[in-house]
N, C-alpha and C positions, 0 to 999 in steps of 0.2 A: 504494500501500499503506500502511496505516495502522501506526502504532507498535505496535499490539496484534498485526498480522500479523507485521510484523517481530520482534516479542518471541517469538512462538509458533514461527517458523521457526528462531529462534536456540535455543530450548530443544530442539526436535526434532532440529537438526543436532547440538547438544551430547549430546544422548541417544544419537543413532546413532554418535557418535564415541566415547563413553564405553563404548557395547555392544561396538563393534569392539575397543577397548583391552582390557575384560575378555576378551573372547573370545581374543586375541592372549596375554595373561598368563596364561590357563588352559591354553592349548595350549603353552606353553613349559613349565609346570609339570607337564603330562601327559607331555611328551617327557623331561624329566629324571626324572620318577619311574620311567617305563617303562626307561630306562637304568640307572638305579640299581637296579631290581628285576631286570633280567638280570644285572648286575655280581654282585650279591648272591648270586643263585641259582648262577652260575657258580663263585663261591668255596665254596659249600656243597654242590656237586655232588660225588658220591663219585668221580666219573672225569671226565675231560675230552679229548675228542677233538681234536686240533690240525688243521691245514690240511693235507691229504694232501701237499702240497708240502714239509711240514717234515721229511719222511723224510729229505731230503738232509743237513739239521743233524744227525740222528741218525747217518746214515752218516759224516758228516765226524768226528763225536766218537769213533766205533769205530774209525775209521782212525787217528786220533791215538793212541788206546789201543794199538793195534796197533804203532804206531811209536815208542812210549814208550820211553825208555833201560830197558835190561835191567840191572839193578842189582840185587845180593842182598844188599850189605852195605855199610857206610862206617865211617870210623874217626873216633872219638869225639874232638874237638880240645878241648873245655872243659866242665868240669862247674861251673856257676855257681849258687850260692844265688840264688832270686829269689822275690819275693811278688808274687802277683797279684790285681788287683782283681776283685770281682764272682764271685770263685769261692764265698765264705762265704754264711751267712744274711743278712747285710746286704751292699749293694752297695759302700758306702762302707769296709767291713772289707778287708783283705789277708789271702790265704792264702799261708802259706810252702809253698815248693816248690824243685824242682830243675829247672834247665834243661841239656839236654844238646846241645852243637852238634856235629854229625855232619858230616864233610867227605865230600862225594860224589864218587865217580871218574867225573864227567862232564868231557868236553872243552869247556869253556867258558872264556872271558876272565874271567867273573866269579868263579871259583872258588867254585861253589855250596856251600852249607851248609844242611842241614836242622835245625831246632831243635826240640826237643821239651822241654814242660814236664809236669811230674808233681808232684802234690801231694804233700807230707810227709804221712805217714800218722802216726795218734794212736797205733798199735801195729803191731807187725809181725804179720802173719797168714799170711804165706806167699802171699798172694793179691792184694796191693795192687799198684797200678801201679808204684810205685817199685820193689819187690820183682822185680816182671817184668822191668823194665829192666835192673835190677843183674844178674838172673840171664842175660840177653841178653848182657850184657858179659862175664860169667864171673867177678862180683866180689862180694864180700858187701855188704849194704845198709849196713852200718856202715863201709865203706872205698870210698866212692863216688868218689872223688879218684884210686884206682886204674884207674878206666875209662877215664882220658885214656890215648890210644893203642891202645886195643883196638878189635877190630872189633865192629860193633854190625849184626845181620841187619836189612835193610829191605827192605820191598816197595813199589812205585809204586801208588798208588792212584787215580792220575789227578788233573788239574787242580792240579798242584804239591803234593799230599799224599803223604807217606811215612809207612807203617804199621811200626813195629817189631814185629818177630817175634819171640816168645819161643820158644826152642828146646825148653822142656819142655812148652808149652802154646800151640801156634801159632794154634788157633782160640778163643783166649780171649776172652770179650766185655769190652769196654772198654779194648781194646788202646790205647795212647796213639798219637796222631798226631801227625806232624811236617809243618810247613809250610815248604817251599822258601823260605829267606831270600835 
């Protein structure tokens, strides 16, 4: 073989290796694009059907709700003024409010307490969250410290969430939720 033939074989093999590399890269990009398209379409779909075997997870969740503690009230332990971040127009600003710590009558070594925070309203309209919680405790909004030691109606909403029920408007929208602390 002459040097010219060796050079042609080298270029032909380099061309073949380059073509294979281009096909490999193109197939990797095609697979990635297909997976991305599938993920985006799944996120944008109005409904999604899970694996039929996942019904066991739903049944387990419903059994946990059925076996959840049956509590209809707790006792307010503390009423604490507290500012929270992120509740106002600016994420850096803090919004004033009040945190109610409610003792739950659960048999637990942790002595469970549900904490609920409600924002301080700019004006009293009779429909603010703070007024609903004060009414549920049987105190005036101007006398929130009197809520300590009072019973507060609660409903277990599942997953450690407790909803404070208002006796005057039990189905009111925007009822504050308490997380088990």
